[in-house]
LOPAPA-817726 format. One record per residue: residue number from 1; residue in three letters; x, y, z of N, C-alpha, C in turn. Coordinates in nm, 2 decimals, decimal comma. Layout:
BEGIN
NUM ALA X Y Z X Y Z X Y Z $
...
***
This chain:
BEGIN
1 UNK 0,08 -0,12 0,00 0,00 0,00 0,00 0,09 0,12 0,00 $
2 UNK 0,04 0,23 -0,06 0,11 0,36 -0,06 0,05 0,46 0,03 $
3 UNK 0,13 0,53 0,09 0,09 0,64 0,18 0,16 0,77 0,15 $
4 UNK 0,08 0,87 0,11 0,14 1,00 0,08 0,12 1,10 0,20 $
5 UNK 0,22 1,17 0,23 0,20 1,27 0,34 0,29 1,38 0,32 $
6 UNK 0,27 1,49 0,40 0,36 1,60 0,39 0,34 1,69 0,52 $
7 UNK 0,44 1,77 0,55 0,44 1,86 0,66 0,54 1,97 0,64 $
8 UNK 0,53 2,07 0,72 0,62 2,18 0,72 0,72 2,18 0,84 $
9 UNK 0,84 2,24 0,82 0,93 2,25 0,92 0,99 2,40 0,92 $
10 UNK 1,01 2,46 1,04 1,06 2,59 1,04 1,21 2,60 1,03 $
11 UNK 1,27 2,53 0,94 1,41 2,53 0,91 1,43 2,55 0,76 $
12 UNK 1,54 2,61 0,72 1,58 2,61 0,58 1,59 2,47 0,53 $
13 UNK 1,56 2,45 0,40 1,56 2,31 0,34 1,69 2,23 0,37 $
14 UNK 1,80 2,29 0,36 1,93 2,22 0,38 1,93 2,16 0,52 $
15 UNK 1,90 2,25 0,62 1,90 2,21 0,76 1,79 2,10 0,79 $
16 UNK 1,67 2,12 0,73 1,57 2,02 0,75 1,61 1,89 0,70 $
17 UNK 1,67 1,89 0,58 1,71 1,76 0,52 1,81 1,69 0,61 $
18 UNK 1,91 1,76 0,65 2,01 1,70 0,74 1,95 1,65 0,87 $
19 UNK 1,86 1,73 0,93 1,80 1,69 1,06 1,72 1,56 1,04 $
20 UNK 1,64 1,55 0,93 1,56 1,43 0,91 1,64 1,31 0,88 $
21 UNK 1,76 1,32 0,83 1,85 1,21 0,80 1,94 1,17 0,92 $
22 UNK 1,94 1,25 1,03 2,02 1,22 1,14 1,95 1,11 1,22 $
23 UNK 1,96 0,99 1,18 1,88 0,87 1,23 1,90 0,85 1,38 $
24 UNK 2,02 0,86 1,42 2,05 0,84 1,56 1,99 0,94 1,65 $
25 UNK 1,99 1,06 1,60 1,94 1,18 1,68 1,78 1,17 1,69 $
26 UNK 1,72 1,13 1,59 1,57 1,13 1,59 1,51 1,00 1,63 $
27 UNK 1,58 0,89 1,64 1,52 0,76 1,67 1,45 0,75 1,80 $
28 UNK 1,49 0,82 1,91 1,42 0,81 2,03 1,27 0,85 2,02 $
29 UNK 1,23 0,92 1,92 1,09 0,96 1,90 1,00 0,85 1,86 $
30 UNK 1,05 0,73 1,82 0,97 0,62 1,78 0,92 0,55 1,90 $
31 UNK 0,79 0,55 1,92 0,73 0,48 2,04 0,75 0,33 2,03 $
32 UNK 0,81 0,28 2,14 0,83 0,13 2,15 0,95 0,09 2,07 $
33 UNK 1,02 0,19 2,01 1,13 0,15 1,92 1,27 0,16 1,99 $
34 UNK 1,36 0,08 1,94 1,50 0,08 1,98 1,59 0,07 1,86 $
35 UNK 1,69 0,15 1,86 1,78 0,15 1,74 1,92 0,12 1,79 $
36 UNK 1,99 0,03 1,73 2,12 0,00 1,76 2,22 0,09 1,69 $
37 UNK 2,35 0,08 1,72 2,45 0,16 1,65 2,46 0,12 1,51 $
38 UNK 2,50 0,22 1,43 2,52 0,20 1,28 2,62 0,09 1,26 $
39 UNK 2,59 0,00 1,17 2,68 -0,11 1,14 2,77 -0,07 1,02 $
40 UNK 2,88 -0,15 1,00 2,97 -0,11 0,89 2,91 -0,10 0,76 $
41 UNK 2,80 -0,17 0,73 2,74 -0,16 0,60 2,64 -0,05 0,59 $
42 UNK 2,63 0,04 0,70 2,54 0,15 0,70 2,40 0,12 0,75 $
43 UNK 2,37 0,00 0,78 2,23 -0,03 0,84 2,23 -0,01 0,99 $
44 UNK 2,11 0,01 1,04 2,09 0,02 1,18 2,00 -0,10 1,23 $
45 UNK 2,05 -0,18 1,32 1,96 -0,28 1,38 1,84 -0,21 1,45 $
46 UNK 1,72 -0,26 1,44 1,61 -0,20 1,50 1,52 -0,30 1,56 $
47 UNK 1,45 -0,25 1,66 1,35 -0,34 1,73 1,23 -0,25 1,77 $
48 UNK 1,11 -0,30 1,75 0,99 -0,23 1,79 0,89 -0,32 1,85 $
49 UNK 0,84 -0,27 1,97 0,73 -0,35 2,04 0,60 -0,28 2,01 $
50 UNK 0,50 -0,36 1,97 0,37 -0,30 1,93 0,26 -0,38 2,01 $
51 UNK 0,17 -0,31 2,07 0,06 -0,38 2,13 -0,06 -0,39 2,04 $
52 UNK -0,12 -0,50 2,02 -0,24 -0,53 1,94 -0,34 -0,59 2,03 $
53 UNK -0,43 -0,50 2,09 -0,52 -0,55 2,19 -0,44 -0,62 2,30 $
54 UNK -0,48 -0,75 2,33 -0,41 -0,82 2,44 -0,27 -0,88 2,39 $
55 UNK -0,25 -0,87 2,26 -0,12 -0,93 2,20 -0,01 -0,82 2,20 $
56 UNK 0,11 -0,87 2,22 0,22 -0,78 2,20 0,31 -0,84 2,10 $
57 UNK 0,33 -0,76 1,99 0,42 -0,81 1,88 0,55 -0,74 1,89 $
58 UNK 0,66 -0,81 1,88 0,80 -0,76 1,88 0,86 -0,78 1,74 $
59 UNK 0,88 -0,67 1,67 0,94 -0,67 1,54 1,09 -0,64 1,55 $
60 UNK 1,17 -0,72 1,49 1,32 -0,71 1,48 1,36 -0,70 1,34 $
61 UNK 1,44 -0,60 1,31 1,48 -0,58 1,17 1,59 -0,48 1,15 $
62 UNK 1,59 -0,41 1,04 1,69 -0,31 1,01 1,64 -0,20 0,93 $
63 UNK 1,72 -0,09 0,94 1,68 0,04 0,87 1,81 0,08 0,80 $
64 UNK 1,79 0,14 0,68 1,91 0,19 0,61 1,87 0,31 0,52 $
65 UNK 1,96 0,40 0,50 1,94 0,50 0,40 1,98 0,44 0,27 $
66 UNK 1,89 0,42 0,18 1,92 0,35 0,05 1,97 0,44 -0,05 $
67 UNK 1,92 0,57 -0,05 1,96 0,67 -0,15 1,96 0,80 -0,08 $
68 UNK 2,06 0,89 -0,12 2,07 1,02 -0,06 2,13 1,11 -0,16 $
69 UNK 2,05 1,22 -0,19 2,10 1,33 -0,28 2,08 1,46 -0,22 $
70 UNK 2,19 1,51 -0,16 2,18 1,64 -0,08 2,15 1,75 -0,17 $
71 UNK 2,19 1,75 -0,30 2,17 1,86 -0,39 2,02 1,88 -0,41 $
72 UNK 1,95 1,77 -0,44 1,80 1,78 -0,46 1,72 1,76 -0,33 $
73 UNK 1,79 1,74 -0,22 1,73 1,71 -0,09 1,63 1,60 -0,10 $
74 UNK 1,67 1,49 -0,16 1,58 1,37 -0,17 1,66 1,25 -0,11 $
75 UNK 1,58 1,17 -0,04 1,64 1,05 0,02 1,54 0,94 0,02 $
76 UNK 1,59 0,82 0,02 1,51 0,70 0,02 1,56 0,62 0,14 $
77 UNK 1,47 0,58 0,23 1,50 0,49 0,34 1,43 0,36 0,33 $
78 UNK 1,49 0,26 0,37 1,43 0,12 0,36 1,43 0,05 0,50 $
79 UNK 1,32 0,00 0,54 1,31 -0,07 0,67 1,25 -0,20 0,65 $
80 UNK 1,30 -0,31 0,71 1,24 -0,44 0,71 1,24 -0,49 0,85 $
81 UNK 1,14 -0,57 0,88 1,14 -0,63 1,01 1,05 -0,75 1,01 $
82 UNK 1,08 -0,84 1,11 1,00 -0,96 1,12 0,95 -0,97 1,26 $
83 UNK 0,82 -1,01 1,28 0,77 -1,03 1,41 0,81 -1,16 1,47 $
84 UNK 0,83 -1,16 1,60 0,88 -1,28 1,67 0,77 -1,39 1,65 $
85 UNK 0,82 -1,51 1,64 0,73 -1,62 1,63 0,66 -1,63 1,49 $
86 UNK 0,72 -1,57 1,39 0,67 -1,57 1,26 0,53 -1,51 1,24 $
87 UNK 0,50 -1,41 1,32 0,36 -1,35 1,32 0,35 -1,24 1,21 $
88 UNK 0,45 -1,22 1,13 0,43 -1,13 1,02 0,56 -1,05 0,99 $
89 UNK 0,55 -0,97 0,88 0,67 -0,89 0,84 0,62 -0,75 0,81 $
90 UNK 0,72 -0,66 0,80 0,70 -0,52 0,76 0,81 -0,49 0,66 $
91 UNK 0,78 -0,43 0,55 0,88 -0,39 0,45 0,83 -0,25 0,41 $
92 UNK 0,91 -0,15 0,43 0,87 -0,01 0,40 0,98 0,06 0,33 $
93 UNK 0,95 0,13 0,22 1,04 0,22 0,14 0,98 0,36 0,15 $
94 UNK 1,05 0,45 0,21 1,01 0,59 0,23 1,09 0,68 0,14 $
95 UNK 1,03 0,76 0,06 1,10 0,85 -0,03 1,06 0,99 0,03 $
96 UNK 1,16 1,07 0,06 1,15 1,20 0,12 1,20 1,31 0,03 $
97 UNK 1,13 1,42 0,01 1,18 1,53 -0,07 1,15 1,66 0,01 $
98 UNK 1,26 1,74 0,03 1,25 1,86 0,11 1,26 1,98 0,01 $
99 UNK 1,16 2,07 0,02 1,16 2,18 -0,07 1,14 2,31 0,01 $
100 UNK 1,19 2,42 -0,05 1,17 2,55 0,02 1,02 2,59 0,04 $
101 UNK 0,99 2,65 0,15 0,85 2,70 0,17 0,86 2,82 0,26 $
102 UNK 0,88 2,94 0,19 0,90 3,06 0,26 1,04 3,05 0,33 $
103 UNK 1,04 3,09 0,46 1,17 3,08 0,54 1,19 2,94 0,58 $
104 UNK 1,10 2,85 0,57 1,11 2,71 0,62 1,11 2,61 0,51 $
105 UNK 1,06 2,49 0,54 1,07 2,38 0,44 0,93 2,31 0,44 $
106 UNK 0,91 2,25 0,32 0,79 2,16 0,30 0,85 2,02 0,28 $
107 UNK 0,81 1,92 0,35 0,86 1,78 0,34 0,75 1,70 0,29 $
108 UNK 0,77 1,64 0,17 0,68 1,54 0,11 0,74 1,40 0,13 $
109 UNK 0,65 1,31 0,17 0,69 1,17 0,20 0,60 1,08 0,13 $
110 UNK 0,66 0,99 0,05 0,58 0,88 -0,02 0,63 0,75 0,04 $
111 UNK 0,54 0,67 0,10 0,58 0,54 0,16 0,51 0,43 0,09 $
112 UNK 0,59 0,33 0,05 0,54 0,20 0,00 0,55 0,11 0,12 $
113 UNK 0,44 0,06 0,17 0,44 -0,03 0,29 0,38 -0,16 0,25 $
114 UNK 0,45 -0,27 0,29 0,40 -0,40 0,28 0,39 -0,47 0,41 $
115 UNK 0,28 -0,52 0,45 0,26 -0,59 0,58 0,21 -0,73 0,55 $
116 UNK 0,26 -0,82 0,64 0,21 -0,96 0,63 0,17 -1,00 0,78 $
117 UNK 0,09 -1,10 0,79 0,06 -1,15 0,92 -0,05 -1,07 0,99 $
118 UNK -0,05 -1,07 1,12 -0,16 -1,01 1,20 -0,17 -0,86 1,16 $
119 UNK -0,06 -0,79 1,15 -0,07 -0,64 1,12 -0,14 -0,62 0,99 $
120 UNK -0,13 -0,71 0,89 -0,19 -0,69 0,76 -0,34 -0,69 0,77 $
121 UNK -0,39 -0,75 0,87 -0,54 -0,76 0,88 -0,60 -0,63 0,92 $
122 UNK -0,52 -0,53 0,96 -0,57 -0,40 0,99 -0,62 -0,33 0,87 $
123 UNK -0,56 -0,35 0,75 -0,61 -0,29 0,63 -0,56 -0,15 0,60 $
124 UNK -0,58 -0,11 0,48 -0,54 0,02 0,43 -0,62 0,13 0,50 $
125 UNK -0,75 0,11 0,53 -0,83 0,22 0,59 -0,77 0,26 0,72 $
126 UNK -0,73 0,17 0,81 -0,67 0,20 0,94 -0,54 0,28 0,92 $
127 UNK -0,46 0,23 0,83 -0,33 0,30 0,81 -0,35 0,44 0,75 $
128 UNK -0,44 0,46 0,66 -0,47 0,59 0,60 -0,52 0,68 0,71 $
129 UNK -0,61 0,63 0,79 -0,68 0,72 0,89 -0,57 0,78 0,99 $
130 UNK -0,48 0,69 1,03 -0,38 0,74 1,13 -0,27 0,82 1,06 $
131 UNK -0,24 0,80 0,94 -0,13 0,86 0,87 -0,14 1,02 0,88 $
132 UNK -0,26 1,07 0,86 -0,27 1,22 0,87 -0,24 1,27 1,01 $
133 UNK -0,29 1,19 1,11 -0,27 1,23 1,25 -0,12 1,22 1,29 $
134 UNK -0,06 1,11 1,24 0,08 1,09 1,27 0,17 1,20 1,21 $
135 UNK 0,14 1,24 1,08 0,21 1,34 1,02 0,20 1,47 1,10 $
136 UNK 0,07 1,51 1,14 0,05 1,63 1,22 0,13 1,62 1,35 $
137 UNK 0,12 1,51 1,42 0,19 1,49 1,54 0,34 1,51 1,52 $
138 UNK 0,39 1,45 1,41 0,54 1,45 1,39 0,58 1,59 1,36 $
139 UNK 0,50 1,66 1,28 0,54 1,80 1,24 0,54 1,89 1,37 $
140 UNK 0,43 1,87 1,45 0,42 1,95 1,58 0,54 1,92 1,67 $
141 UNK 0,58 1,79 1,68 0,69 1,76 1,76 0,82 1,82 1,71 $
142 UNK 0,84 1,81 1,58 0,96 1,87 1,52 0,97 2,02 1,55 $
143 UNK 0,86 2,09 1,53 0,85 2,23 1,55 0,88 2,26 1,70 $
144 UNK 0,82 2,19 1,79 0,84 2,21 1,93 0,99 2,18 1,97 $
145 UNK 1,04 2,07 1,92 1,18 2,04 1,95 1,28 2,14 1,90 $
146 UNK 1,25 2,18 1,77 1,34 2,28 1,71 1,33 2,41 1,78 $
147 UNK 1,21 2,45 1,83 1,20 2,58 1,90 1,27 2,57 2,04 $
148 UNK 1,27 2,45 2,10 1,33 2,43 2,23 1,49 2,42 2,22 $
149 UNK 1,54 2,39 2,10 1,68 2,37 2,08 1,76 2,50 2,11 $
150 UNK 1,87 2,49 2,18 1,95 2,60 2,21 2,03 2,64 2,09 $
151 UNK 2,07 2,76 2,07 2,16 2,80 1,97 2,29 2,72 1,98 $
152 UNK 2,36 2,69 1,87 2,48 2,61 1,88 2,59 2,67 1,96 $
153 UNK 2,60 2,80 1,98 2,71 2,86 2,06 2,67 2,87 2,21 $
154 UNK 2,56 2,82 2,25 2,53 2,82 2,39 2,58 2,70 2,46 $
155 UNK 2,68 2,71 2,54 2,75 2,59 2,60 2,66 2,52 2,70 $
156 UNK 2,68 2,39 2,70 2,61 2,30 2,80 2,47 2,26 2,76 $
157 UNK 2,42 2,30 2,65 2,29 2,25 2,61 2,29 2,18 2,48 $
158 UNK 2,22 2,07 2,47 2,22 1,99 2,35 2,08 1,99 2,30 $
159 UNK 2,05 2,01 2,17 1,91 2,01 2,12 1,86 1,87 2,14 $
160 UNK 1,73 1,86 2,18 1,66 1,73 2,19 1,62 1,68 2,05 $
161 UNK 1,61 1,55 2,04 1,58 1,50 1,91 1,43 1,52 1,87 $
162 UNK 1,40 1,52 1,74 1,26 1,52 1,69 1,24 1,40 1,61 $
163 UNK 1,12 1,38 1,56 1,09 1,26 1,49 1,15 1,26 1,35 $
164 UNK 1,17 1,15 1,29 1,22 1,14 1,15 1,11 1,09 1,06 $
165 UNK 1,15 1,08 0,93 1,06 1,02 0,83 1,04 0,88 0,87 $
166 UNK 1,14 0,81 0,92 1,13 0,68 0,96 1,03 0,66 1,07 $
167 UNK 1,02 0,76 1,16 0,93 0,76 1,27 0,78 0,76 1,22 $
168 UNK 0,76 0,83 1,11 0,63 0,84 1,05 0,57 0,71 1,03 $
169 UNK 0,64 0,62 0,96 0,58 0,49 0,93 0,57 0,41 1,06 $
170 UNK 0,67 0,41 1,14 0,66 0,33 1,26 0,55 0,38 1,35 $
171 UNK 0,53 0,51 1,37 0,43 0,56 1,45 0,29 0,54 1,39 $
172 UNK 0,28 0,54 1,26 0,15 0,51 1,19 0,11 0,37 1,22 $
173 UNK 0,20 0,28 1,20 0,17 0,14 1,23 0,14 0,12 1,38 $
174 UNK 0,21 0,17 1,47 0,18 0,16 1,61 0,05 0,22 1,64 $
175 UNK 0,02 0,34 1,59 -0,11 0,40 1,62 -0,23 0,31 1,57 $
176 UNK -0,21 0,26 1,45 -0,32 0,17 1,39 -0,34 0,05 1,48 $
177 UNK -0,23 -0,01 1,52 -0,24 -0,13 1,61 -0,31 -0,10 1,74 $
178 UNK -0,27 0,02 1,80 -0,34 0,06 1,92 -0,49 0,08 1,90 $
179 UNK -0,52 0,15 1,79 -0,66 0,18 1,77 -0,74 0,05 1,75 $
180 UNK -0,68 -0,04 1,68 -0,75 -0,17 1,65 -0,77 -0,24 1,78 $
181 UNK -0,67 -0,24 1,87 -0,69 -0,31 2,00 -0,80 -0,25 2,08 $
182 UNK -0,81 -0,11 2,08 -0,92 -0,05 2,16 -1,05 -0,08 2,10 $
183 UNK -1,07 -0,09 1,97 -1,20 -0,12 1,91 -1,24 -0,26 1,94 $
184 UNK -1,14 -0,35 1,95 -1,17 -0,49 1,98 -1,21 -0,51 2,13 $
185 UNK -1,18 -0,41 2,22 -1,21 -0,43 2,36 -1,34 -0,37 2,40 $
186 UNK -1,40 -0,29 2,31 -1,53 -0,23 2,34 -1,65 -0,32 2,31 $
***
């Protein structure tokens, strides 16, 4: 399934592009997610715990920046994961394009998402419904985190991380799974 989304950031395009590709900096924003250190081949081991009603699915996989073009501010990220116990898989290819928008940036994201197993039963409708909310939450978080960040010349303060394009898909999936679990309990 394909998911198209976009959001604005209050940063010049070059800075927004670099911030979104700083995987280690932004990974803490993925709920239930853990990211290991970058491996020699450029991939990051990743783990995500997702609650589906009374079930808890643990996905283990990897994330990598598959393509990167700083001049056009376009990047492609690829994530794959397998649920413990053979309960399904996730394969996502996210294409990001950052363009100028006044003094800030407009970020367009096109995601091709393939789900198997229990998560696949949630269907496109659930993923589409939450995608808009997740994009809005992500943009708000990025704006908040960027506003809270100290200027680089202020000693002793480190900017806090904001969500990444990778977080968009992860949070969308997690949100859908949580919503499905709530509907099943009523």
